[in-house]
TIROTOR-367288 format. One record per residue (C-alpha): residue number from 1; residue in one letter; y, z, x. Coordinates in steps of 0.5 Angstrom, whole numbers. Each point is the difference from the previous one (the first is absolute). Last residue first. Layout:
// residues N
(NUM,'a',(Y,Z,X))
...
This chain:
// residues 232
(232,'d',(30,-41,-11))
(231,'p',(3,5,4))
(230,'w',(-2,3,7))
(229,'i',(5,5,4))
(228,'s',(3,3,-7))
(227,'r',(-8,-1,-3))
(226,'i',(-3,5,5))
(225,'k',(5,5,-1))
(224,'d',(0,-1,-7))
(223,'t',(-8,2,0))
(222,'l',(1,6,5))
(221,'a',(6,2,-7))
(220,'i',(-6,-2,-4))
(219,'r',(-4,5,4))
(218,'h',(4,6,0))
(217,'a',(2,0,-7))
(216,'l',(-8,0,-2))
(215,'g',(-1,6,5))
(214,'n',(-6,2,-5))
(213,'v',(-1,-5,-5))
(212,'g',(-8,2,-2))
(211,'g',(-7,-1,4))
(210,'n',(4,-1,7))
(209,'i',(-1,-8,2))
(208,'i',(-2,-2,-7))
(207,'r',(5,3,-4))
(206,'t',(5,-3,6))
(205,'v',(-2,-7,-1))
(204,'a',(1,1,-7))
(203,'a',(7,3,1))
(202,'v',(2,-5,4))
(201,'d',(-2,-7,-3))
(200,'d',(2,-5,4))
(199,'r',(-5,-4,-5))
(198,'d',(-4,-3,6))
(197,'a',(1,8,3))
(196,'p',(-4,1,-7))
(195,'p',(-5,-5,1))
(194,'n',(-1,3,8))
(193,'v',(-1,6,-1))
(192,'g',(-7,-1,-2))
(191,'r',(-4,7,1))
(190,'s',(-4,-4,6))
(189,'r',(4,-4,3))
(188,'w',(6,5,2))
(187,'f',(-5,6,1))
(186,'d',(-3,-4,5))
(185,'v',(7,-2,4))
(184,'a',(1,7,0))
(183,'a',(-7,2,3))
(182,'k',(1,-5,5))
(181,'m',(7,2,2))
(180,'s',(-2,8,0))
(179,'g',(-6,-3,5))
(178,'a',(4,-3,5))
(177,'p',(5,5,0))
(176,'t',(-4,5,0))
(175,'l',(-1,6,-5))
(174,'v',(-5,-4,-3))
(173,'l',(-5,1,5))
(172,'d',(0,7,-2))
(171,'p',(-5,-1,-6))
(170,'n',(-5,0,6))
(169,'i',(-7,-3,-3))
(168,'e',(3,-2,-6))
(167,'f',(5,-3,3))
(166,'e',(-5,-4,4))
(165,'p',(-2,-3,-6))
(164,'a',(6,-3,-2))
(163,'t',(4,0,-6))
(162,'r',(-6,1,-5))
(161,'r',(-2,6,4))
(160,'y',(8,3,0))
(159,'n',(0,-2,-7))
(158,'a',(-7,3,-2))
(157,'r',(1,6,5))
(156,'g',(7,3,-4))
(155,'t',(8,-3,1))
(154,'l',(3,-5,4))
(153,'q',(7,2,-1))
(152,'i',(5,-6,2))
(151,'l',(2,0,7))
(150,'g',(-7,4,2))
(149,'r',(-2,6,-2))
(148,'g',(-2,3,-6))
(147,'r',(-6,5,-1))
(146,'f',(-7,-1,2))
(145,'r',(-2,5,4))
(144,'y',(4,5,-4))
(143,'g',(-4,-2,-6))
(142,'d',(-6,-2,3))
(141,'g',(-1,8,1))
(140,'l',(-7,0,-3))
(139,'e',(-3,-7,-1))
(138,'t',(2,-4,-6))
(137,'n',(7,-3,0))
(136,'g',(-1,-6,-3))
(135,'l',(8,-1,-2))
(134,'n',(0,0,-7))
(133,'n',(-7,2,-2))
(132,'r',(-2,5,6))
(131,'g',(8,3,0))
(130,'w',(0,1,-7))
(129,'t',(-8,4,-1))
(128,'g',(2,4,5))
(127,'g',(5,-1,6))
(126,'y',(7,-3,2))
(125,'v',(4,5,-4))
(124,'r',(-5,6,3))
(123,'n',(-1,-3,7))
(122,'a',(6,-2,1))
(121,'i',(3,7,-2))
(120,'a',(-5,4,4))
(119,'e',(2,-5,7))
(118,'q',(8,2,-1))
(117,'n',(-1,6,0))
(116,'a',(7,2,-2))
(115,'p',(4,4,5))
(114,'r',(1,7,-1))
(113,'g',(6,4,1))
(112,'p',(4,-2,-6))
(111,'k',(-6,-3,-5))
(110,'r',(-3,-6,1))
(109,'g',(-6,-3,-4))
(108,'y',(-7,2,1))
(107,'r',(-2,6,-4))
(106,'d',(5,-1,-5))
(105,'c',(-1,-7,-1))
(104,'d',(-8,2,0))
(103,'a',(2,6,-5))
(102,'r',(3,-6,-5))
(101,'s',(-6,-4,1))
(100,'i',(0,-7,5))
(99,'r',(-1,-8,-3))
(98,'h',(-2,3,-8))
(97,'a',(6,5,0))
(96,'s',(6,-6,1))
(95,'f',(2,-2,7))
(94,'t',(8,-1,1))
(93,'s',(3,6,-4))
(92,'k',(-6,5,1))
(91,'l',(1,-3,8))
(90,'g',(6,1,0))
(89,'a',(2,7,-3))
(88,'v',(-6,3,6))
(87,'s',(4,-5,6))
(86,'y',(-3,-5,2))
(85,'n',(-1,-2,7))
(84,'l',(-4,-6,-1))
(83,'s',(3,-5,5))
(82,'e',(-4,-6,0))
(81,'g',(-1,-2,7))
(80,'r',(4,-6,3))
(79,'p',(2,-7,2))
(78,'r',(6,-2,3))
(77,'f',(2,-7,-4))
(76,'g',(7,4,-3))
(75,'s',(-6,3,-4))
(74,'e',(0,0,-7))
(73,'h',(6,-2,-1))
(72,'t',(1,-6,6))
(71,'i',(-8,-1,-2))
(70,'q',(4,-2,-7))
(69,'a',(6,-4,2))
(68,'f',(-5,-4,4))
(67,'f',(-5,-2,-5))
(66,'h',(5,-2,-5))
(65,'m',(4,-5,5))
(64,'l',(-7,-2,3))
(63,'r',(-3,-2,-7))
(62,'r',(7,-3,-2))
(61,'r',(1,-4,6))
(60,'t',(-7,-3,-1))
(59,'t',(-5,2,6))
(58,'i',(-4,6,-2))
(57,'d',(-7,-4,-1))
(56,'g',(-3,8,1))
(55,'l',(-3,-3,6))
(54,'r',(7,-5,1))
(53,'l',(3,8,2))
(52,'n',(-5,1,5))
(51,'l',(1,-2,7))
(50,'a',(7,-2,-1))
(49,'l',(2,6,-3))
(48,'l',(-4,5,6))
(47,'d',(4,-5,5))
(46,'g',(7,3,-4))
(45,'t',(-2,6,0))
(44,'g',(-1,0,8))
(43,'a',(6,5,2))
(42,'p',(1,5,-6))
(41,'a',(3,-1,-6))
(40,'q',(6,5,-2))
(39,'r',(5,-5,2))
(38,'d',(4,2,-7))
(37,'s',(-6,-3,-4))
(36,'v',(2,-6,-2))
(35,'f',(3,-3,7))
(34,'d',(-6,3,4))
(33,'a',(-5,-3,-5))
(32,'l',(4,-6,-1))
(31,'a',(2,-1,9))
(30,'q',(-8,2,0))
(29,'y',(-3,-6,-4))
(28,'t',(5,-5,3))
(27,'r',(-2,2,6))
(26,'r',(-8,-1,-2))
(25,'g',(0,-6,-4))
(24,'l',(3,-3,-5))
(23,'l',(4,-7,2))
(22,'g',(6,-3,-3))
(21,'d',(2,-1,8))
(20,'a',(6,4,1))
(19,'p',(-3,3,7))
(18,'g',(-2,7,0))
(17,'p',(1,5,-5))
(16,'d',(5,5,4))
(15,'f',(3,5,-5))
(14,'g',(7,0,1))
(13,'r',(3,-2,-7))
(12,'s',(2,-6,2))
(11,'a',(-8,-1,3))
(10,'l',(-2,2,-7))
(9,'n',(3,-5,-3))
(8,'r',(-1,-5,4))
(7,'q',(-8,1,-1))
(6,'l',(1,0,-7))
(5,'s',(5,-7,0))
(4,'a',(-7,-2,4))
(3,'v',(-5,3,-5))
(2,'s',(4,-4,-6))
(1,'m',(4,2,-5))
């Protein structure tokens, strides 16, 4: 189906993509983001998509379909900081004892009447030998300083530095609309998400984004939602 047909379908559902001119631009991107996210996408999302998507070669129907679906599931196009509000049991079931000791789970996890110590948790699970080898977290406190942020969670000093030098200096830039979009598109490009998107393989795309298949049913539903107004 053509882009013009997509635009007409969006307009028929109350989303304004601008004229049905067959061109993908900021208004069509905004309308598509609003449609798939049930209007969660902030104003200005279309402008940021128009500025960044080509940098990740996210330009074909399938790549766009999977990108919009995954971002909607992960964040609704609203940048987020990672929550580490784990209960004691949650810490023990999520992370191995090599990442955080069972004693530290008891010490820092959430209990009735006591909030989780999220800074200490981040420094344990993203620090030590594992954090140095996998995330480039080399300094004391890097686990919390470079915890997950963005539309797709960017985690670890090395990943912040590789994405943009300014993100290493000021990690909270990844929580800004412009920084979060830049980081998400770079994540997509650098981790090779386009090939499984080209195959229309939601599970494979999800494994790259998530590290597993958490939320797979919802991700499939969102992909199919876009497909319903933009079929082949």
